[in-house]
C-alpha positions as CSV (number, residue, x, y, z in Angstrom):
1,M,110.1,203.2,40.9
2,L,108.6,199.8,41.7
3,I,105.4,199.2,39.8
4,A,102.9,196.6,40.2
5,V,100.6,195.6,37.1
6,A,97.4,193.9,37.5
7,G,96.8,192.4,33.8
8,G,100.4,192.9,33.0
9,T,100.1,190.2,30.2
10,G,97.1,191.5,28.5
11,T,96.5,194.0,25.5
12,V,97.8,197.1,27.5
13,G,99.7,195.4,30.3
14,H,102.6,193.7,28.2
15,H,103.1,197.2,26.7
16,I,103.2,198.8,30.2
17,V,105.7,196.1,31.2
18,E,107.8,196.6,28.4
19,Q,107.9,200.4,28.2
20,A,108.1,200.7,32.2
21,T,111.3,198.5,32.1
22,R,112.9,200.2,29.2
23,A,112.3,203.4,31.4
24,G,114.4,201.9,34.3
25,H,111.4,201.1,36.6
26,E,111.2,197.5,38.4
27,V,108.0,195.7,37.3
28,V,105.9,193.1,39.2
29,V,103.3,191.4,37.2
30,L,100.3,190.5,39.3
31,S,99.2,187.2,37.8
32,R,98.1,183.5,38.9
33,S,101.4,182.4,37.4
34,N,103.3,184.6,39.9
35,G,101.0,183.2,42.9
36,V,98.4,186.2,42.7
37,D,94.8,185.7,42.5
38,L,93.3,189.1,41.9
39,V,89.6,188.0,42.3
40,A,89.9,185.9,45.5
41,G,92.5,188.5,46.8
42,D,95.2,185.6,47.3
43,G,98.9,186.7,47.2
44,V,98.1,190.6,46.5
45,R,99.3,192.1,49.6
46,A,102.6,190.2,49.5
47,A,103.2,190.9,45.8
48,I,102.7,194.7,45.9
49,E,104.7,195.1,49.0
50,G,107.2,198.1,48.7
51,A,105.5,199.2,45.3
52,D,105.3,202.9,44.4
53,A,102.4,202.5,42.4
54,V,99.9,199.7,41.1
55,I,98.5,199.9,37.6
56,D,95.2,198.0,37.2
57,V,94.5,197.2,33.7
58,A,93.1,193.7,34.5
59,S,90.1,192.6,32.3
60,I,87.3,190.1,31.6
61,Q,85.6,189.2,28.6
62,T,81.8,189.4,29.2
63,L,78.7,191.2,28.0
64,S,77.2,190.4,31.4
65,A,76.6,193.5,33.7
66,R,76.5,191.3,36.6
67,A,79.7,189.4,35.9
68,S,81.5,192.4,34.9
69,R,80.6,194.3,38.3
70,E,81.6,191.0,40.1
71,F,85.1,190.9,38.6
72,F,85.8,194.6,38.7
73,G,84.4,195.0,42.0
74,A,86.5,192.2,43.5
75,V,89.7,193.1,41.7
76,T,89.4,196.7,42.6
77,E,88.7,196.1,46.3
78,N,91.4,193.6,46.7
79,L,93.9,196.0,45.2
80,L,92.9,199.0,47.2
81,A,92.7,196.8,50.4
82,A,96.4,195.4,49.9
83,A,97.6,198.9,49.6
84,R,95.7,200.3,52.4
85,G,97.9,202.1,54.9
86,A,100.9,202.2,52.4
87,D,101.8,205.3,50.1
88,V,101.0,203.4,46.9
89,H,99.5,205.4,43.9
90,H,96.5,203.5,42.5
91,V,96.1,204.0,38.6
92,A,93.2,202.5,36.8
93,L,92.6,202.2,33.5
94,S,88.5,202.8,32.7
95,I,86.5,203.4,29.2
96,V,85.3,206.6,27.6
97,G,81.7,206.5,28.3
98,A,81.4,204.0,31.2
99,A,79.7,206.7,33.4
100,Q,77.4,207.7,30.7
101,A,76.5,204.1,29.7
102,P,77.1,201.9,32.7
103,H,75.4,198.8,31.0
104,G,76.9,195.4,30.3
105,Y,80.9,195.3,30.3
106,Y,80.6,198.9,31.1
107,A,78.6,198.5,34.4
108,G,81.9,196.8,36.0
109,K,84.2,199.7,34.7
110,F,81.7,202.3,36.3
111,L,81.9,200.3,39.4
112,Q,85.5,200.2,39.2
113,E,85.6,204.2,38.8
114,Q,83.5,204.8,42.0
115,R,85.3,202.6,43.9
116,V,88.8,204.0,43.2
117,A,87.5,207.6,43.4
118,A,86.1,206.7,46.9
119,S,89.1,205.4,48.1
120,A,91.4,207.4,50.6
121,G,94.7,206.8,49.0
122,H,96.6,208.5,46.1
123,W,94.6,207.5,42.9
124,S,94.3,208.4,39.1
125,I,91.7,207.1,36.6
126,L,92.5,207.2,32.8
127,R,89.5,206.7,30.5
128,A,90.4,205.6,27.0
129,T,88.4,204.7,24.0
130,Q,88.4,200.9,22.6
131,F,91.9,199.7,21.6
132,H,92.4,198.8,17.9
133,E,92.5,195.1,18.7
134,F,88.7,195.5,19.5
135,A,87.7,195.1,16.2
136,V,89.3,191.7,16.0
137,Q,87.7,190.7,19.2
138,V,84.0,191.5,18.0
139,L,84.7,189.3,14.9
140,A,84.8,186.3,17.1
141,Q,81.9,187.1,19.1
142,A,79.1,186.2,16.7
143,K,78.5,184.4,13.3
144,V,75.5,183.6,11.5
145,L,75.4,181.8,8.1
146,G,79.2,182.5,7.5
147,A,78.8,186.3,8.3
148,H,80.3,188.1,11.2
149,L,77.8,190.1,13.2
150,V,79.4,193.5,14.4
151,P,77.6,196.1,16.4
152,R,76.6,199.4,15.0
153,M,79.2,201.4,16.8
154,R,81.0,204.6,16.3
155,S,84.3,204.5,17.9
156,Q,87.6,206.4,18.0
157,P,90.2,203.6,18.5
158,V,93.4,204.1,20.2
159,A,96.7,202.3,20.2
160,A,97.2,200.1,23.2
161,A,100.8,201.4,23.2
162,E,99.9,204.8,23.5
163,V,97.6,204.1,26.4
164,A,100.4,202.2,28.2
165,A,102.6,205.4,27.7
166,A,100.1,207.5,29.1
167,L,99.6,205.3,32.2
168,I,103.3,205.4,33.1
169,Q,103.4,208.9,32.6
170,I,100.7,209.3,35.1
171,V,102.7,207.2,37.5
172,E,105.8,209.3,37.0
173,S,104.1,212.5,37.5
174,G,101.9,211.6,40.6
175,A,98.2,211.3,41.4
176,H,96.1,213.2,39.1
177,G,92.5,211.8,40.1
178,H,90.6,212.0,36.7
179,A,93.2,212.4,34.0
180,P,92.0,213.7,30.5
181,D,90.3,211.1,28.5
182,L,92.7,209.6,25.9
183,A,91.3,208.5,22.3
184,G,92.6,207.6,19.0
185,P,93.1,210.4,16.1
186,R,89.8,209.9,14.3
187,E,86.4,208.4,14.5
188,E,85.6,205.0,12.9
189,R,82.7,202.7,12.3
190,M,83.5,199.3,14.0
191,A,81.9,197.4,11.1
192,D,84.3,199.2,8.7
193,L,87.3,198.2,10.8
194,A,86.0,194.7,10.9
195,R,86.0,194.4,6.9
196,S,89.5,196.1,6.8
197,Y,90.7,193.3,9.0
198,L,89.1,190.9,7.1
199,R,90.5,192.1,3.7
200,K,94.1,192.5,5.3
201,T,94.0,188.8,6.4
202,G,92.8,187.6,3.1
203,S,89.4,186.5,4.4
204,P,86.3,186.4,2.1
205,E,84.0,186.4,5.2
206,R,81.1,188.8,5.3
207,V,80.3,191.4,7.9
208,L,76.9,192.4,9.0
209,E,76.4,195.5,11.1
210,V,73.7,195.3,13.6
211,R,72.1,197.5,16.2
212,L,72.5,196.0,19.6
213,P,69.4,196.2,21.7
214,G,69.1,198.3,25.0
215,A,70.7,201.3,26.3
216,L,74.3,200.2,25.7
217,G,73.4,199.5,21.9
218,A,71.9,203.0,21.6
219,E,75.1,204.7,23.2
220,M,77.2,202.6,20.7
221,A,75.3,203.6,17.7
222,N,74.7,207.4,18.7
223,G,78.3,208.3,19.4
224,G,77.8,208.2,23.2
225,L,81.3,206.1,23.6
226,L,83.2,208.9,21.6
227,P,85.5,211.2,23.6
228,G,84.3,214.7,24.5
229,P,86.1,218.0,24.4
230,G,89.5,218.2,26.2
231,A,90.4,214.6,25.5
232,R,93.9,213.8,24.4
233,L,94.2,212.2,20.8
234,G,96.9,209.6,20.0
235,S,98.4,209.4,16.8
236,Q,98.3,205.8,15.4
237,T,95.2,205.2,13.2
238,F,93.7,201.7,12.8
239,D,95.1,201.7,9.3
240,D,98.5,202.3,10.8
241,W,98.2,199.3,13.3
242,L,97.0,197.0,10.7
243,A,99.9,197.8,8.4
244,Q,102.3,197.4,11.4
245,R,100.9,194.4,13.0
246,G,99.7,192.7,9.8
247,G,96.0,192.2,11.3
248,S,97.6,190.4,14.3
249,G,97.1,191.4,17.6
250,R,96.1,190.1,21.3
251,T,92.4,190.3,21.8
252,D,91.8,189.6,25.5
253,D,90.6,193.3,26.6
254,R,87.6,195.1,25.8
């Protein structure tokens, strides 16, 4: 199969490229370095010509609902428009809880889901929980008097490599519509994960758990972003990931 990957250099994307290549698929990475601008739409049609599937794991770092909607709305529309009239399986990665808490960053993911589901072609959507790398990302977002501010958040983090494998499996088996949610093996508190990462890296810095305001903060704190019944569970825990990666990892998604 020829698989085009939007976001192929990111946290999940680089796993998709590596795993799909090992499995014998031909892979095209949709990136600016390859002459593709996903937001403007430049070069998208030419890049996916002849592709059997497009896997969209492109992302943006923002807490703004407006910025998230603008990004995911543009990228999704450009990918769908480029494949219109061709027999291309569109596979999108979303987040568990996006439909229940369409606020902040999640607003864009919910819009993405809506536009993919409304498209006329073959499509699949996989919702996954936060990646293990998310704990590292939140540590870089806010710091006060030497302490990292981490949101009060119940999460069930999943390995990015396992998400990549699930997306490739969807491509290989055909259109699914909404696939079963994918989550990690156990529930964790984000502040505890951040503290574990700092200990692993030898940092003496502190973590302060804070309740984020608004509807999204409430969903984070109350478990609204946890998987429901019927979700598939991965096998790698955060501790496993930390031991394997030495606390390092890409932090460009979620």
